[in-house]
Z-matrix of the N, CA and C atoms (Angstrom, degrees):
N
C 1 1.444
C 2 1.525 1 110.60
N 3 1.334 2 114.96 1 -42.39
C 4 1.456 3 119.35 2 -179.42
C 5 1.521 4 111.92 3 -60.65
N 6 1.332 5 116.17 4 -42.62
C 7 1.461 6 120.15 5 -179.67
C 8 1.524 7 111.30 6 -66.77
N 9 1.329 8 116.09 7 -35.01
C 10 1.456 9 119.82 8 178.42
C 11 1.526 10 110.57 9 -64.31
N 12 1.327 11 117.04 10 -46.71
C 13 1.464 12 119.82 11 179.22
C 14 1.529 13 111.06 12 -67.74
N 15 1.311 14 117.02 13 -32.56
C 16 1.468 15 120.07 14 176.30
C 17 1.527 16 109.71 15 -63.12
N 18 1.335 17 116.43 16 -43.47
C 19 1.465 18 120.53 17 177.95
C 20 1.530 19 110.31 18 -64.08
N 21 1.317 20 117.01 19 -43.95
C 22 1.453 21 120.21 20 179.99
C 23 1.521 22 111.45 21 -63.29
N 24 1.331 23 116.37 22 -37.67
C 25 1.457 24 120.33 23 178.92
C 26 1.522 25 110.95 24 -64.01
N 27 1.316 26 116.80 25 -42.60
C 28 1.458 27 119.05 26 -177.45
C 29 1.528 28 112.11 27 -78.73
N 30 1.318 29 118.10 28 -36.40
C 31 1.462 30 120.08 29 -179.26
C 32 1.522 31 112.60 30 -82.13
N 33 1.318 32 116.63 31 -43.18
C 34 1.456 33 120.72 32 -173.95
C 35 1.507 34 114.97 33 -95.80
N 36 1.328 35 116.24 34 -2.02
C 37 1.470 36 120.93 35 -179.98
C 38 1.529 37 110.85 36 53.22
N 39 1.321 38 116.03 37 42.23
C 40 1.462 39 121.62 38 -177.60
C 41 1.520 40 111.70 39 -62.87
N 42 1.313 41 117.59 40 -31.68
C 43 1.459 42 121.22 41 -176.28
C 44 1.532 43 113.20 42 -86.49
N 45 1.331 44 118.01 43 5.39
C 46 1.462 45 121.34 44 -178.74
C 47 1.521 46 110.37 45 -117.87
N 48 1.332 47 115.25 46 143.58
C 49 1.461 48 120.35 47 176.78
C 50 1.522 49 109.20 48 -144.61
N 51 1.316 50 115.25 49 149.34
C 52 1.467 51 119.90 50 178.90
C 53 1.522 52 111.71 51 -95.05
N 54 1.314 53 117.47 52 1.42
C 55 1.451 54 121.00 53 -176.10
C 56 1.523 55 110.92 54 -116.22
N 57 1.305 56 115.37 55 156.17
C 58 1.461 57 120.79 56 175.16
C 59 1.519 58 111.26 57 -106.41
N 60 1.331 59 116.68 58 -4.85
C 61 1.466 60 120.98 59 -178.49
C 62 1.526 61 109.02 60 -81.67
N 63 1.321 62 118.13 61 125.45
C 64 1.471 63 121.21 62 -174.63
C 65 1.531 64 114.31 63 -56.92
N 66 1.326 65 118.39 64 -41.01
C 67 1.472 66 120.05 65 -177.60
C 68 1.520 67 111.35 66 -69.76
N 69 1.318 68 115.05 67 -35.90
C 70 1.470 69 118.62 68 177.86
C 71 1.535 70 111.09 69 -67.91
N 72 1.330 71 115.49 70 -40.83
C 73 1.462 72 120.60 71 178.82
C 74 1.523 73 109.84 72 -62.90
N 75 1.339 74 116.98 73 -44.46
C 76 1.462 75 121.13 74 179.37
C 77 1.526 76 111.45 75 -62.79
N 78 1.330 77 116.79 76 -42.71
C 79 1.465 78 120.94 77 178.11
C 80 1.529 79 110.63 78 -63.28
N 81 1.331 80 115.90 79 -40.30
C 82 1.459 81 120.70 80 179.22
C 83 1.530 82 111.15 81 -65.27
N 84 1.316 83 117.42 82 -40.33
C 85 1.467 84 121.47 83 178.30
C 86 1.526 85 110.18 84 -62.84
N 87 1.333 86 117.07 85 -46.47
C 88 1.469 87 120.06 86 179.12
C 89 1.524 88 111.56 87 -61.67
N 90 1.329 89 117.01 88 -42.13
C 91 1.467 90 120.51 89 179.70
C 92 1.531 91 111.04 90 -64.01
N 93 1.318 92 116.98 91 -41.81
C 94 1.461 93 120.57 92 179.73
C 95 1.530 94 111.34 93 -68.23
N 96 1.342 95 116.67 94 -39.90
C 97 1.466 96 119.68 95 177.15
C 98 1.523 97 110.80 96 -62.90
N 99 1.311 98 116.61 97 -42.70
C 100 1.462 99 120.85 98 178.04
C 101 1.525 100 110.67 99 -62.04
N 102 1.325 101 117.04 100 -41.90
C 103 1.463 102 120.75 101 178.08
C 104 1.528 103 110.87 102 -63.22
N 105 1.317 104 117.68 103 -39.57
C 106 1.464 105 120.71 104 179.79
C 107 1.532 106 111.15 105 -68.59
N 108 1.325 107 117.38 106 -35.83
C 109 1.474 108 120.52 107 176.92
C 110 1.522 109 109.72 108 -65.19
N 111 1.329 110 117.41 109 -44.40
C 112 1.468 111 120.87 110 178.60
C 113 1.525 112 110.13 111 -63.49
N 114 1.335 113 116.81 112 -43.38
C 115 1.459 114 120.61 113 178.60
C 116 1.525 115 110.44 114 -59.94
N 117 1.318 116 117.44 115 -46.39
C 118 1.466 117 121.68 116 -179.91
C 119 1.529 118 110.36 117 -62.30
N 120 1.329 119 116.62 118 -41.54
C 121 1.458 120 121.27 119 -179.44
C 122 1.524 121 110.81 120 -63.56
N 123 1.331 122 116.89 121 -44.26
C 124 1.466 123 120.14 122 -178.84
C 125 1.527 124 110.58 123 -64.06
N 126 1.326 125 117.02 124 -43.85
C 127 1.468 126 119.91 125 -179.96
C 128 1.525 127 110.14 126 -64.31
N 129 1.320 128 117.43 127 -45.91
C 130 1.471 129 120.13 128 179.82
C 131 1.519 130 112.14 129 -64.84
N 132 1.329 131 116.99 130 -40.20
C 133 1.467 132 120.26 131 -179.95
C 134 1.528 133 111.09 132 -67.10
N 135 1.310 134 116.76 133 -30.26
C 136 1.460 135 120.37 134 -179.05
C 137 1.519 136 112.68 135 -82.85
N 138 1.316 137 117.26 136 -32.92
C 139 1.456 138 121.25 137 -174.06
C 140 1.511 139 115.35 138 -107.16
N 141 1.322 140 116.68 139 -31.53
C 142 1.460 141 118.43 140 -169.48
C 143 1.515 142 109.00 141 76.91
N 144 1.303 143 116.78 142 -121.78
C 145 1.465 144 119.72 143 -177.97
C 146 1.525 145 110.92 144 -115.74
N 147 1.292 146 117.36 145 49.40
C 148 1.467 147 121.75 146 -179.58
C 149 1.524 148 109.57 147 -78.25
N 150 1.309 149 116.32 148 88.66
C 151 1.460 150 121.29 149 -175.39
C 152 1.519 151 112.79 150 -71.14
N 153 1.300 152 117.60 151 -23.94
C 154 1.462 153 120.36 152 -173.75
C 155 1.528 154 113.35 153 -88.20
N 156 1.307 155 117.86 154 13.24
C 157 1.461 156 120.91 155 179.52
C 158 1.523 157 110.46 156 -109.96
N 159 1.309 158 116.21 157 158.55
C 160 1.454 159 122.09 158 -176.99
C 161 1.532 160 110.88 159 -81.45
N 162 1.326 161 115.37 160 109.40
C 163 1.468 162 120.69 161 178.69
C 164 1.518 163 111.02 162 -67.02
N 165 1.316 164 117.72 163 -34.85
C 166 1.459 165 121.13 164 -179.22
C 167 1.524 166 110.67 165 -63.24
N 168 1.314 167 116.64 166 -43.99
C 169 1.461 168 120.24 167 -179.25
C 170 1.527 169 110.96 168 -70.77
N 171 1.327 170 116.51 169 -36.11
C 172 1.467 171 119.96 170 177.30
C 173 1.526 172 110.81 171 -65.42
N 174 1.318 173 116.00 172 -42.88
C 175 1.468 174 119.69 173 179.16
C 176 1.519 175 110.91 174 -63.69
N 177 1.324 176 116.57 175 -39.27
C 178 1.464 177 120.44 176 177.63
C 179 1.524 178 110.48 177 -61.53
N 180 1.340 179 116.08 178 -41.28
C 181 1.470 180 120.89 179 179.90
C 182 1.530 181 110.12 180 -63.72
N 183 1.326 182 117.93 181 -41.54
C 184 1.469 183 121.41 182 178.40
C 185 1.528 184 109.68 183 -63.79
N 186 1.338 185 117.31 184 -42.54
C 187 1.469 186 120.21 185 179.01
C 188 1.522 187 111.28 186 -63.84
N 189 1.339 188 117.93 187 -33.04
C 190 1.457 189 120.79 188 178.04
C 191 1.528 190 111.28 189 -65.04
N 192 1.334 191 116.50 190 -30.33
C 193 1.463 192 121.25 191 -179.72
C 194 1.528 193 112.55 192 -99.23
N 195 1.313 194 118.15 193 12.12
C 196 1.469 195 121.60 194 -174.48
C 197 1.528 196 112.74 195 -61.40
N 198 1.323 197 118.38 196 -44.47
C 199 1.468 198 120.18 197 -179.93
C 200 1.522 199 111.13 198 -65.28
N 201 1.307 200 116.48 199 -39.50
C 202 1.458 201 120.85 200 177.42
C 203 1.530 202 109.84 201 -62.51
N 204 1.317 203 116.04 202 -43.81
C 205 1.461 204 121.65 203 178.88
C 206 1.528 205 110.88 204 -63.62
N 207 1.329 206 117.03 205 -44.31
C 208 1.468 207 120.95 206 -179.75
C 209 1.521 208 112.28 207 -66.52
N 210 1.321 209 117.89 208 -31.23
C 211 1.465 210 120.80 209 -177.26
C 212 1.523 211 113.08 210 -71.83
N 213 1.332 212 118.22 211 -18.02
C 214 1.467 213 120.39 212 -177.70
C 215 1.535 214 112.54 213 -112.12
N 216 1.316 215 117.79 214 16.14
C 217 1.467 216 120.06 215 -175.73
C 218 1.518 217 113.70 216 -60.51
N 219 1.316 218 119.01 217 -33.12
C 220 1.458 219 121.02 218 -179.01
C 221 1.519 220 114.50 219 -85.18
N 222 1.307 221 117.59 220 -5.67
C 223 1.467 222 121.78 221 -174.65
C 224 1.529 223 109.29 222 -116.95
N 225 1.313 224 116.84 223 109.60
C 226 1.466 225 121.91 224 -173.26
C 227 1.522 226 111.95 225 -62.76
N 228 1.320 227 118.25 226 -46.19
C 229 1.460 228 121.51 227 -178.27
C 230 1.519 229 111.75 228 -63.21
N 231 1.323 230 116.49 229 -45.65
C 232 1.457 231 120.76 230 179.62
C 233 1.527 232 111.03 231 -66.89
N 234 1.331 233 116.82 232 -35.58
C 235 1.462 234 121.02 233 177.68
C 236 1.529 235 110.72 234 -63.46
N 237 1.331 236 116.11 235 -42.02
C 238 1.472 237 119.97 236 176.78
C 239 1.530 238 111.14 237 -59.55
N 240 1.331 239 115.97 238 -42.67
C 241 1.465 240 119.65 239 -179.89
C 242 1.526 241 111.72 240 -63.93
N 243 1.333 242 116.77 241 -42.38
C 244 1.465 243 120.19 242 179.67
C 245 1.527 244 110.04 243 -66.25
N 246 1.329 245 117.18 244 -40.26
C 247 1.466 246 120.05 245 178.53
C 248 1.525 247 111.51 246 -65.72
N 249 1.322 248 117.57 247 -37.39
C 250 1.467 249 120.35 248 175.44
C 251 1.530 250 110.95 249 -64.73
N 252 1.330 251 116.05 250 -41.92
C 253 1.462 252 120.77 251 176.94
C 254 1.529 253 110.49 252 -60.07
N 255 1.320 254 115.97 253 -46.06
C 256 1.461 255 120.36 254 178.12
C 257 1.520 256 111.55 255 -62.63
N 258 1.321 257 115.97 256 -39.22
C 259 1.460 258 119.37 257 179.07
C 260 1.529 259 110.91 258 -62.29
N 261 1.336 260 116.58 259 -43.24
C 262 1.468 261 119.59 260 177.74
C 263 1.525 262 111.28 261 -63.66
N 264 1.328 263 116.45 262 -40.62
C 265 1.473 264 120.21 263 178.15
C 266 1.527 265 110.98 264 -63.66
N 267 1.324 266 116.16 265 -41.95
C 268 1.463 267 119.92 266 -177.52
C 269 1.522 268 111.89 267 -72.22
N 270 1.326 269 117.21 268 -29.26
C 271 1.462 270 118.92 269 177.26
C 272 1.518 271 111.26 270 -65.70
N 273 1.325 272 116.23 271 -23.59
C 274 1.464 273 120.53 272 178.86
C 275 1.520 274 112.47 273 -89.61
N 276 1.337 275 117.80 274 -1.67
C 277 1.469 276 120.01 275 178.41
C 278 1.517 277 109.21 276 -61.43
N 279 1.290 278 116.40 277 140.70
C 280 1.467 279 119.30 278 -176.05
C 281 1.520 280 112.95 279 -67.41
N 282 1.305 281 113.51 280 153.02
C 283 1.459 282 120.52 281 175.70
C 284 1.528 283 108.96 282 -79.57
N 285 1.310 284 115.34 283 159.22
C 286 1.458 285 120.66 284 175.09
C 287 1.520 286 109.36 285 -73.06
N 288 1.293 287 115.94 286 145.68
C 289 1.453 288 120.13 287 175.75
C 290 1.524 289 109.42 288 -73.16
N 291 1.318 290 115.54 289 138.50
C 292 1.459 291 119.08 290 177.17
C 293 1.517 292 108.59 291 -76.23
N 294 1.317 293 114.46 292 136.68
C 295 1.460 294 119.95 293 -179.26
C 296 1.517 295 109.27 294 -104.41
N 297 1.320 296 116.22 295 131.98
C 298 1.459 297 120.46 296 -178.78
C 299 1.527 298 111.89 297 -87.90
N 300 1.333 299 117.85 298 -44.42
C 301 1.464 300 120.02 299 -176.89
C 302 1.518 301 112.37 300 -69.54
N 303 1.310 302 116.03 301 -52.34
C 304 1.460 303 120.85 302 179.80
C 305 1.526 304 108.04 303 -125.47
N 306 1.331 305 117.32 304 89.07
C 307 1.473 306 120.11 305 -176.74
C 308 1.530 307 111.83 306 -60.07
N 309 1.312 308 115.13 307 146.49
C 310 1.463 309 120.88 308 175.96
C 311 1.526 310 109.36 309 -70.17
N 312 1.308 311 116.35 310 163.73
C 313 1.457 312 120.99 311 -177.67
C 314 1.517 313 111.51 312 -59.05
N 315 1.339 314 117.09 313 -42.01
C 316 1.465 315 118.60 314 -179.12
C 317 1.523 316 111.18 315 -63.87
N 318 1.344 317 117.54 316 -31.54
C 319 1.450 318 119.76 317 177.32
C 320 1.531 319 110.96 318 -68.55
N 321 1.315 320 116.32 319 -41.75
C 322 1.460 321 120.31 320 178.90
C 323 1.522 322 111.43 321 -64.71
N 324 1.327 323 116.60 322 -37.80
C 325 1.466 324 120.00 323 -179.94
C 326 1.526 325 111.91 324 -70.94
N 327 1.336 326 116.46 325 -33.01
C 328 1.462 327 119.78 326 179.02
C 329 1.519 328 112.32 327 -76.80
N 330 1.325 329 117.12 328 -25.21
C 331 1.467 330 121.48 329 179.71
C 332 1.523 331 109.32 330 -129.37
N 333 1.328 332 117.27 331 78.86
C 334 1.464 333 120.03 332 -174.80
C 335 1.526 334 113.84 333 -67.76
N 336 1.323 335 118.43 334 -11.33
C 337 1.460 336 119.99 335 -178.68
C 338 1.529 337 112.49 336 -82.65
N 339 1.329 338 118.29 337 -2.88
C 340 1.460 339 121.41 338 177.68
C 341 1.519 340 108.60 339 -73.04
N 342 1.311 341 116.58 340 126.62
C 343 1.455 342 121.21 341 176.30
C 344 1.522 343 107.45 342 -90.96
N 345 1.312 344 116.16 343 123.40
C 346 1.457 345 121.49 344 -175.73
C 347 1.524 346 109.93 345 -107.20
N 348 1.327 347 116.35 346 128.77
C 349 1.457 348 120.47 347 172.94
C 350 1.515 349 108.12 348 -92.08
N 351 1.308 350 116.37 349 127.92
C 352 1.461 351 120.97 350 179.25
C 353 1.507 352 109.16 351 -95.33
N 354 1.301 353 116.54 352 130.40
C 355 1.466 354 119.77 353 -179.59
C 356 1.501 355 111.39 354 -105.51
């Protein structure tokens, strides 16, 4: 949970506001949290548990299509088409580079026989 909120804070700028008015700040926080939930849902629905792909690049791709996604929210057929388009775009997102010196967690989980020295 902590890592998820950390990602949302850095990607969605949840902790930043351009206003000093408390109600505006609260409304902005709720809107950003809602956007991050939708972004997370779209990435998960498109990928499932693809650990070897770049979440940062996928999230950026979803944000690029955010207005398109928001414009079809009331139309089920059009929403399906936009989600399919996003899914195709996300399937082309690059994979993470494998690290030899300090393997990523997904690499360690896929190859449990690797002995890791902790420094």
